[in-house]
Backbone bond lengths (Angstrom), bond angles and torsions (degrees), N, CA, C in turn:
res aa  C-N    CA-C-N  psi(-1)  N-CA   C-N-CA  omega(-1)  CA-C   N-CA-C  phi
1 M - - - 1.486 - - 1.530 107.38 -
2 K 1.336 116.10 149.17 1.413 119.87 177.19 1.523 112.92 -104.54
3 K 1.319 118.52 164.80 1.469 125.80 -179.10 1.508 107.41 -99.86
4 Y 1.293 111.03 143.43 1.565 117.74 175.58 1.492 108.29 -142.75
5 K 1.436 113.37 139.74 1.459 117.46 -179.91 1.476 108.06 -98.29
6 I 1.310 119.53 108.65 1.409 125.93 179.24 1.532 108.74 -126.36
7 C 1.392 115.51 121.84 1.430 121.25 176.94 1.493 109.38 65.30
8 D 1.377 120.97 31.46 1.419 124.57 -179.01 1.524 112.81 65.16
9 L 1.354 114.44 25.92 1.444 119.70 171.86 1.454 110.79 -121.80
10 I 1.368 118.46 145.39 1.463 119.24 174.64 1.532 106.53 -93.62
11 V 1.370 112.30 119.93 1.483 119.92 -175.16 1.584 104.58 -118.81
12 K 1.273 114.48 136.14 1.434 120.51 175.68 1.554 111.72 -108.08
13 M 1.296 117.33 127.27 1.536 120.02 -178.82 1.411 104.95 -165.90
14 N 1.415 111.90 176.79 1.475 121.73 -173.17 1.483 112.34 -143.97
15 P 1.386 122.75 65.33 1.407 118.13 172.59 1.466 118.63 -62.38
16 I 1.333 122.42 141.16 1.454 117.92 -169.33 1.590 108.07 -124.06
17 Y 1.307 116.79 -2.79 1.525 115.02 -171.91 1.622 103.33 -125.45
18 E 1.363 108.74 155.83 1.497 116.93 169.30 1.509 111.56 -74.89
19 P 1.347 121.73 146.40 1.460 122.54 10.97 1.603 116.82 -91.29
20 L 1.430 114.10 -14.50 1.444 114.40 -173.68 1.562 112.01 -60.18
21 K 1.288 118.16 -37.09 1.447 122.68 178.61 1.498 113.64 -47.14
22 S 1.298 116.41 -40.05 1.511 120.88 -178.01 1.585 106.92 -91.18
23 Q 1.309 119.47 -39.23 1.438 121.55 -172.16 1.526 109.86 -66.57
24 I 1.316 115.37 -25.23 1.525 116.88 -177.30 1.456 115.01 -85.81
25 I 1.391 120.15 -7.63 1.441 123.92 -174.82 1.568 113.79 -57.87
26 P 1.343 119.50 -40.64 1.455 117.17 177.27 1.498 117.64 -64.85
27 Y 1.291 114.85 -11.19 1.461 119.01 176.26 1.528 119.04 -100.11
28 L 1.309 111.46 5.31 1.445 119.63 -175.27 1.506 105.97 -73.99
29 V 1.375 119.90 135.61 1.499 121.88 177.41 1.563 109.59 -134.85
30 E 1.307 112.09 146.65 1.447 117.63 165.83 1.493 108.57 -103.75
31 T 1.427 110.01 110.40 1.505 111.95 -176.64 1.528 107.52 -153.64
32 D 1.397 107.21 155.39 1.490 114.91 178.01 1.596 108.59 -96.48
33 E 1.232 117.14 3.44 1.492 121.56 175.63 1.533 109.78 -58.52
34 E 1.407 111.53 143.80 1.454 117.22 -177.61 1.621 107.35 -70.70
35 I 1.239 111.17 142.16 1.589 115.90 -177.82 1.569 108.05 -74.74
36 D 1.322 112.42 141.05 1.522 115.05 176.27 1.450 110.19 -79.51
37 F 1.287 117.52 -37.23 1.514 117.11 -177.62 1.634 107.16 -161.09
38 E 1.232 119.93 154.77 1.542 123.29 173.06 1.486 108.60 -120.34
39 I 1.401 111.32 142.72 1.409 117.64 172.15 1.425 103.97 -96.79
40 P 1.295 124.75 119.49 1.543 122.55 -172.57 1.534 107.62 -77.49
41 N 1.263 112.80 171.22 1.429 123.35 -174.72 1.601 105.46 -66.64
42 I 1.280 114.22 113.73 1.560 122.90 -175.61 1.376 116.69 -119.15
43 E 1.429 114.58 30.94 1.418 121.38 -177.77 1.465 112.10 -63.56
44 D 1.397 120.32 -32.61 1.433 119.76 -176.74 1.513 108.76 -75.71
45 K 1.394 119.42 -26.19 1.452 122.17 175.33 1.452 108.21 -71.71
46 V 1.317 115.19 -36.76 1.587 120.99 -177.17 1.501 105.14 -62.51
47 E 1.337 116.48 -55.42 1.404 120.24 -179.18 1.568 114.65 -51.94
48 K 1.485 113.81 -44.99 1.361 120.78 -177.27 1.533 109.54 -62.51
49 L 1.342 116.94 -44.32 1.460 122.30 177.90 1.502 113.58 -56.78
50 F 1.418 110.62 -44.26 1.437 112.28 -175.11 1.531 113.55 -73.52
51 N 1.395 116.17 -32.66 1.478 123.17 177.52 1.545 111.77 -67.08
52 E 1.342 115.81 -28.34 1.375 119.15 -171.26 1.579 116.43 -100.86
53 T 1.343 115.14 -0.51 1.368 124.05 -175.58 1.668 109.14 -128.14
54 Q 1.336 111.37 178.72 1.500 113.80 179.30 1.620 106.15 -110.59
55 L 1.244 118.61 36.50 1.455 122.88 176.46 1.534 108.02 -63.14
56 P 1.282 124.33 147.30 1.445 130.01 -173.88 1.464 111.48 -64.11
57 N 1.394 121.32 -31.58 1.476 122.45 -171.57 1.599 105.13 -163.53
58 I 1.327 115.08 162.78 1.409 124.83 179.95 1.578 110.88 -65.93
59 G 1.331 114.56 -29.29 1.464 118.37 -178.27 1.609 107.67 -70.91
60 T 1.262 120.27 -28.49 1.430 119.08 177.93 1.464 113.32 -70.59
61 A 1.430 112.27 -35.92 1.522 118.63 171.87 1.380 113.64 -61.55
62 E 1.328 117.81 -39.64 1.503 119.55 -177.62 1.504 111.04 -68.07
63 Y 1.441 114.00 -41.15 1.477 125.83 179.64 1.550 106.94 -54.03
64 L 1.396 113.69 -51.55 1.495 119.30 -169.14 1.643 106.70 -70.10
65 L 1.360 115.18 -39.47 1.469 114.71 -172.94 1.551 110.95 -75.50
66 Y 1.345 115.83 -36.65 1.557 118.12 177.38 1.539 106.19 -65.82
67 G 1.277 120.86 -39.34 1.443 122.05 178.24 1.435 115.79 -60.72
68 S 1.437 114.69 -41.45 1.432 121.52 179.25 1.508 109.40 -62.72
69 Y 1.447 114.30 -49.53 1.461 119.80 178.46 1.537 110.09 -55.26
70 F 1.268 118.71 -51.80 1.526 122.47 -174.72 1.460 106.26 -59.40
71 Y 1.294 121.53 -60.52 1.438 123.42 -172.83 1.532 114.21 -58.69
72 T 1.329 113.17 -33.91 1.556 115.81 175.78 1.431 109.60 -66.42
73 R 1.315 118.47 -51.85 1.497 121.61 178.19 1.575 111.01 -60.22
74 L 1.208 119.87 -31.02 1.468 120.95 -178.95 1.542 110.56 -60.87
75 I 1.301 117.74 -30.38 1.505 121.10 -178.06 1.547 106.45 -56.76
76 M 1.346 120.65 -31.52 1.513 121.77 178.82 1.454 111.15 -70.42
77 Y 1.287 120.24 -9.54 1.556 123.06 179.70 1.520 113.26 -117.97
78 E 1.358 113.96 35.48 1.459 121.26 -179.38 1.540 112.08 56.00
79 G 1.362 113.78 44.33 1.522 113.34 -178.26 1.469 107.36 -139.77
80 V 1.339 115.93 153.37 1.481 126.65 172.59 1.531 109.56 -140.86
81 M 1.301 113.12 162.64 1.408 120.34 175.26 1.559 109.99 -97.94
82 L 1.264 117.54 147.32 1.452 122.94 175.12 1.525 108.19 -124.78
83 H 1.281 121.22 114.41 1.483 122.17 176.10 1.491 105.43 -64.85
84 S 1.385 114.85 110.35 1.440 116.88 -170.16 1.546 106.06 -171.61
85 S 1.355 111.71 169.70 1.586 119.21 168.34 1.533 106.56 -111.57
86 S 1.230 114.36 130.67 1.482 119.82 -174.77 1.546 112.10 -113.01
87 V 1.276 117.06 121.67 1.455 117.45 178.95 1.547 111.64 -113.66
88 V 1.233 119.58 143.21 1.525 125.03 178.46 1.535 112.98 -104.05
89 Y 1.224 117.13 121.24 1.526 119.79 172.76 1.511 106.60 -139.18
90 E 1.389 110.70 138.81 1.508 117.33 179.65 1.565 111.05 50.77
91 D 1.289 112.11 40.82 1.479 120.85 171.73 1.544 110.88 65.71
92 K 1.301 117.65 16.84 1.549 116.58 172.76 1.585 105.20 -124.88
93 A 1.334 110.16 154.63 1.520 119.44 178.79 1.497 106.99 -100.77
94 Y 1.408 107.86 139.45 1.387 119.15 171.73 1.588 112.01 -124.82
95 L 1.301 117.16 129.26 1.493 119.34 -165.99 1.554 104.27 -116.26
96 F 1.394 111.07 133.18 1.492 119.93 176.96 1.522 110.54 -121.04
97 S 1.364 116.99 115.07 1.422 124.17 -167.23 1.552 105.47 -115.73
98 A 1.348 109.88 144.38 1.450 115.75 171.19 1.558 107.57 -178.11
99 P 1.352 115.84 161.16 1.507 116.96 176.71 1.569 112.33 -57.50
100 S 1.324 118.52 156.35 1.459 118.95 -176.69 1.521 106.87 -61.59
101 G 1.433 106.90 143.87 1.449 117.79 174.55 1.612 112.66 90.19
102 T 1.386 115.82 -3.12 1.461 119.26 177.93 1.468 118.72 -72.17
103 G 1.377 111.44 -35.46 1.505 118.93 176.25 1.482 113.85 120.70
104 K 1.401 116.07 25.38 1.510 117.13 179.53 1.526 111.64 -63.82
105 S 1.370 119.22 -41.07 1.437 122.36 -176.20 1.577 107.48 -73.48
106 T 1.360 116.44 -30.85 1.517 117.74 177.15 1.466 107.65 -64.37
107 H 1.369 116.86 -43.10 1.492 119.41 -175.09 1.633 108.43 -65.85
108 T 1.294 116.25 -48.13 1.472 115.59 178.35 1.563 115.48 -59.92
109 S 1.291 116.25 -30.12 1.384 122.50 179.02 1.556 106.23 -66.17
110 L 1.330 117.60 -29.15 1.453 122.82 176.60 1.471 109.14 -64.42
111 W 1.341 118.21 -42.54 1.483 122.63 177.91 1.550 113.59 -59.87
112 L 1.382 114.06 -34.84 1.375 117.45 -179.94 1.582 114.04 -68.60
113 E 1.329 110.60 -29.64 1.554 117.07 176.60 1.494 109.30 -79.22
114 V 1.305 119.82 -34.72 1.522 122.78 -174.17 1.432 113.00 -83.24
115 F 1.278 117.03 -43.98 1.493 119.80 -164.37 1.571 107.30 -111.35
116 E 1.304 116.27 99.40 1.400 119.23 177.46 1.633 117.04 -53.34
117 G 1.271 115.46 129.40 1.545 117.48 -177.75 1.455 112.58 97.28
118 S 1.364 118.86 -11.77 1.475 118.74 179.84 1.555 109.18 -69.83
119 Y 1.398 114.26 162.10 1.433 116.79 177.29 1.465 107.20 -160.15
120 I 1.389 114.65 159.10 1.430 119.18 -178.27 1.556 111.77 -84.25
121 L 1.349 117.45 124.21 1.477 119.33 -176.83 1.551 104.41 -80.92
122 N 1.363 113.95 -47.39 1.502 115.54 175.79 1.547 105.77 -158.96
123 D 1.322 118.53 137.50 1.464 119.33 -167.58 1.514 112.07 -101.05
124 D 1.425 119.73 6.89 1.383 117.68 -174.60 1.491 106.87 -145.51
125 K 1.214 121.82 -58.50 1.528 120.24 -167.89 1.571 105.23 -137.05
126 P 1.272 123.38 65.93 1.493 122.02 170.15 1.524 111.71 -65.09
127 A 1.292 112.63 145.53 1.424 116.72 178.88 1.614 108.90 -92.13
128 I 1.255 116.32 155.39 1.432 121.34 173.80 1.555 108.87 -124.65
129 R 1.347 116.21 130.52 1.466 119.45 176.54 1.543 110.80 -126.18
130 I 1.216 115.17 148.19 1.485 121.23 167.77 1.457 111.56 -105.17
131 I 1.434 108.37 116.65 1.483 116.25 -176.94 1.519 108.55 -132.32
132 D 1.310 114.26 122.50 1.497 119.26 178.26 1.622 108.57 57.11
133 D 1.233 116.24 42.54 1.415 120.05 178.35 1.531 114.49 67.15
134 K 1.224 121.15 5.77 1.420 122.74 170.15 1.515 113.41 -106.63
135 I 1.294 118.88 154.07 1.479 121.67 -173.57 1.474 107.72 -120.52
136 Y 1.477 109.55 119.93 1.408 114.38 -174.81 1.656 112.39 -118.33
137 A 1.314 113.79 148.26 1.433 119.54 171.14 1.513 106.50 -92.78
138 Y 1.389 119.15 144.96 1.518 120.25 178.72 1.634 105.95 -126.39
139 G 1.277 113.81 148.63 1.446 119.33 158.85 1.479 110.84 -78.13
140 T 1.378 113.16 143.45 1.387 118.64 178.77 1.566 112.18 -134.97
141 P 1.215 127.21 163.27 1.439 124.75 178.34 1.518 114.03 -69.85
142 F 1.341 113.37 -7.39 1.597 114.97 177.74 1.465 103.47 -96.48
143 S 1.301 114.26 89.12 1.434 123.08 -171.90 1.540 115.12 -120.49
144 G 1.378 114.79 16.63 1.481 117.75 178.03 1.432 114.64 72.96
145 K 1.384 113.95 -167.85 1.525 118.21 -174.58 1.483 113.99 -72.03
146 T 1.320 120.24 -23.72 1.431 123.86 -179.87 1.458 111.54 -75.39
147 D 1.332 120.38 -26.19 1.499 123.22 -172.44 1.446 116.03 52.22
148 L 1.360 113.54 44.18 1.518 121.08 175.85 1.467 107.13 -97.88
149 S 1.207 119.73 107.69 1.429 126.96 179.67 1.581 116.30 -160.10
150 V 1.323 117.86 145.60 1.448 122.99 178.05 1.565 104.94 -126.35
151 P 1.333 113.93 134.39 1.494 118.91 178.60 1.467 113.15 -81.45
152 T 1.305 112.73 71.23 1.474 117.68 177.44 1.480 108.90 -152.79
153 R 1.440 119.95 179.40 1.306 122.02 -178.22 1.584 111.49 -130.31
154 K 1.343 117.74 148.33 1.400 119.50 -179.90 1.538 106.61 -140.98
155 E 1.400 115.03 144.63 1.451 118.70 178.73 1.575 109.80 -64.24
156 I 1.272 119.99 147.68 1.454 121.47 -176.04 1.550 104.45 -91.87
157 K 1.367 109.17 134.06 1.592 119.76 174.17 1.493 105.38 -93.56
158 G 1.282 123.93 -44.39 1.423 122.97 -173.79 1.524 108.94 -163.50
159 I 1.392 114.11 160.09 1.511 123.99 171.79 1.400 111.45 -131.82
160 C 1.321 115.95 130.16 1.520 127.04 -175.52 1.463 106.02 -115.00
161 F 1.394 115.09 129.36 1.459 118.41 164.43 1.566 108.73 -99.08
162 L 1.293 112.87 119.47 1.427 123.47 -165.54 1.509 117.80 -91.03
163 E 1.270 120.26 141.90 1.404 123.18 167.04 1.582 113.82 -142.37
164 R 1.220 115.30 157.83 1.507 121.33 -175.98 1.532 107.67 -74.21
165 S 1.313 115.27 139.52 1.540 119.05 174.49 1.418 108.66 -155.44
166 K 1.308 122.17 147.58 1.469 125.77 176.51 1.462 110.56 -69.50
167 E 1.361 115.87 -32.40 1.537 120.15 172.24 1.493 108.94 -110.48
168 N 1.356 111.67 148.16 1.590 119.81 174.16 1.525 114.15 -77.53
169 W 1.269 118.79 131.56 1.283 124.74 179.61 1.548 113.79 -150.32
170 I 1.305 122.61 151.26 1.450 124.48 175.95 1.487 110.87 -148.98
171 K 1.378 115.83 144.23 1.462 119.41 179.58 1.527 106.57 -157.95
172 E 1.388 112.33 149.25 1.462 114.31 -179.54 1.571 109.24 -65.19
173 A 1.298 111.57 143.62 1.416 115.65 176.53 1.514 111.38 -85.50
174 S 1.367 113.97 149.72 1.491 117.21 173.46 1.519 108.26 -66.35
175 L 1.309 116.16 160.59 1.572 118.98 179.07 1.541 105.41 -66.00
176 K 1.231 119.05 -35.68 1.498 114.08 -177.13 1.619 108.53 -69.58
177 D 1.264 117.61 -41.41 1.516 122.60 -177.68 1.542 104.77 -66.15
178 A 1.399 118.98 -44.30 1.417 118.13 -178.51 1.509 119.66 -63.53
179 I 1.351 114.25 -31.87 1.468 121.45 172.51 1.501 111.57 -65.60
180 S 1.394 109.19 -45.28 1.466 117.42 -172.70 1.527 110.13 -66.32
181 F 1.384 116.02 -42.74 1.503 120.48 -172.54 1.605 100.67 -70.08
182 F 1.379 117.99 -45.28 1.437 121.33 -169.57 1.560 108.10 -62.50
183 Y 1.287 116.97 -42.15 1.476 127.61 -178.11 1.562 108.49 -59.91
184 R 1.248 112.23 -42.94 1.504 120.05 -176.79 1.472 111.27 -59.31
185 E 1.424 115.42 -34.26 1.460 120.09 -173.60 1.495 114.33 -111.83
186 T 1.296 117.88 32.97 1.447 121.66 174.10 1.542 114.78 -133.17
187 V 1.314 117.29 175.33 1.482 117.37 175.33 1.390 113.80 -72.34
188 R 1.422 116.05 135.13 1.366 119.95 179.20 1.504 108.58 -120.84
189 P 1.275 120.95 93.55 1.545 129.42 -171.60 1.556 106.49 -65.02
190 G 1.250 116.09 149.48 1.478 122.95 -176.80 1.555 107.83 -79.47
191 H 1.453 115.14 -27.19 1.489 115.36 -177.29 1.529 110.34 -79.43
192 K 1.430 108.99 127.46 1.497 115.53 -174.42 1.545 117.26 -52.45
193 E 1.349 118.64 -38.86 1.361 122.79 -176.97 1.475 112.15 -65.88
194 L 1.361 112.17 -45.16 1.538 119.60 170.58 1.459 116.86 -56.87
195 L 1.278 113.36 -44.81 1.421 123.76 -178.83 1.580 109.51 -57.25
196 D 1.385 112.23 -53.75 1.413 116.30 176.33 1.408 115.38 -55.28
197 R 1.377 114.81 -42.91 1.519 117.71 -176.91 1.529 110.04 -68.95
198 A 1.328 116.93 -36.82 1.475 117.99 176.33 1.544 110.29 -63.19
199 F 1.214 118.48 -44.54 1.506 123.22 179.83 1.600 106.87 -58.99
200 D 1.338 117.74 -41.36 1.536 118.90 179.72 1.401 112.21 -64.18
201 I 1.453 119.83 -37.73 1.455 124.71 -179.87 1.495 107.09 -69.31
202 V 1.417 122.71 -41.31 1.380 121.70 -177.67 1.559 110.47 -66.50
203 E 1.426 114.63 -35.98 1.517 113.49 176.67 1.500 113.06 -64.52
204 K 1.355 114.65 -36.36 1.446 116.85 -177.96 1.598 106.15 -69.22
205 I 1.210 123.91 -34.86 1.445 125.83 -175.89 1.621 105.49 -66.27
206 V 1.405 114.69 -54.05 1.451 115.60 -170.50 1.570 113.00 -70.58
207 E 1.392 113.43 -18.20 1.471 116.99 175.52 1.510 110.55 -80.29
208 N 1.353 119.06 -20.18 1.454 119.22 -172.61 1.515 113.86 -118.45
209 V 1.351 120.08 -2.03 1.425 123.09 175.90 1.579 107.02 -125.74
210 K 1.259 118.52 139.66 1.497 122.73 179.14 1.490 106.54 -69.88
211 I 1.354 114.96 125.10 1.429 125.69 -178.31 1.617 106.57 -113.91
212 Y 1.291 113.15 136.84 1.458 120.14 -174.54 1.611 109.59 -134.91
213 R 1.391 109.55 155.59 1.315 116.36 168.98 1.570 105.60 -106.40
214 L 1.413 116.48 138.09 1.455 116.84 -169.06 1.610 108.12 -135.59
215 G 1.342 110.66 121.72 1.478 113.28 175.27 1.514 107.63 -105.66
216 V 1.300 116.40 131.93 1.541 116.00 -170.35 1.541 105.47 -145.21
217 N 1.419 109.71 156.53 1.431 119.45 172.25 1.561 103.13 -116.65
218 I 1.185 120.82 -175.62 1.523 122.56 -171.27 1.623 103.51 -97.40
219 S 1.365 111.91 85.49 1.483 115.91 -175.98 1.483 107.93 -154.73
220 H 1.338 119.62 152.10 1.380 121.41 -179.64 1.514 111.18 -66.13
221 E 1.269 118.55 -26.22 1.469 121.40 175.28 1.531 110.58 -61.89
222 A 1.315 119.87 -28.75 1.394 116.95 179.56 1.489 116.16 -66.84
223 A 1.358 115.28 -33.61 1.509 125.26 177.36 1.436 107.21 -72.28
224 I 1.317 120.33 -42.55 1.514 123.67 178.27 1.509 113.04 -60.36
225 L 1.344 112.36 -47.71 1.441 118.91 -177.91 1.599 109.38 -63.25
226 A 1.334 117.90 -41.41 1.481 120.51 179.72 1.523 111.89 -65.30
227 Y 1.335 115.89 -41.51 1.477 122.27 -175.82 1.635 103.69 -67.95
228 N 1.304 119.07 -49.47 1.442 119.53 -174.81 1.581 113.84 -64.29
229 K 1.438 113.85 -36.72 1.424 113.25 174.11 1.497 118.24 -66.57
230 M 1.382 112.20 -36.19 1.522 115.26 -179.05 1.494 111.64 -79.34
231 N 1.338 119.77 -2.83 1.434 123.19 178.66 1.446 116.29 -118.02
232 E 1.483 111.15 14.39 1.467 115.10 175.80 1.475 112.10 -60.92
233 A 1.307 119.81 148.59 1.454 121.50 173.58 1.535 111.91 -67.76
234 T 1.427 115.30 133.40 1.347 111.71 -177.61 1.607 111.85 -112.65
């Protein structure tokens, strides 16, 4: 098994199928650092999942299972996954979350067009970790079909929960809505202790990062509106 550095954690695992076999290469490290955790050989579980579902290929089954293992273990390190597209601009991360097909990747692509020097940190499942009272977004190899991801971390400036709208609008989410939206788009482990811990992490995040509801159409103005609102003086 090889060692990979993901979310500032040393993880030992052995993916053998595409797309994960290629997507994980930027995270490969040669190090004597002690591993934080190991994802065991799960090839039998991968084959079982593939045989019992209508997934397009066995590589997709592997990708999904490794992602589930990783993000569940991440909870023990003050981290959670948010199903979102994360863009970096001016050294800060902005996350846009929504159910699949809503247009979060379309929105972050507008940022790339509008804001010179911006880039995608992770286009599907960035991780969020709380470290020394700061909240960071991380690129991970679990980056969806686009495989847009960078193996680094950036402090989070804001998180938006996206919805389609003919007119562009943005407003701060209530604490209740922020927790509900966040919990809808993250891993929910079956083990009660882990579930409680994940909920505690989500609460800390929404209490310390500005959370917004964002209605957008496909226009550069949508990106500009979101940026301006999340950078208002407080």
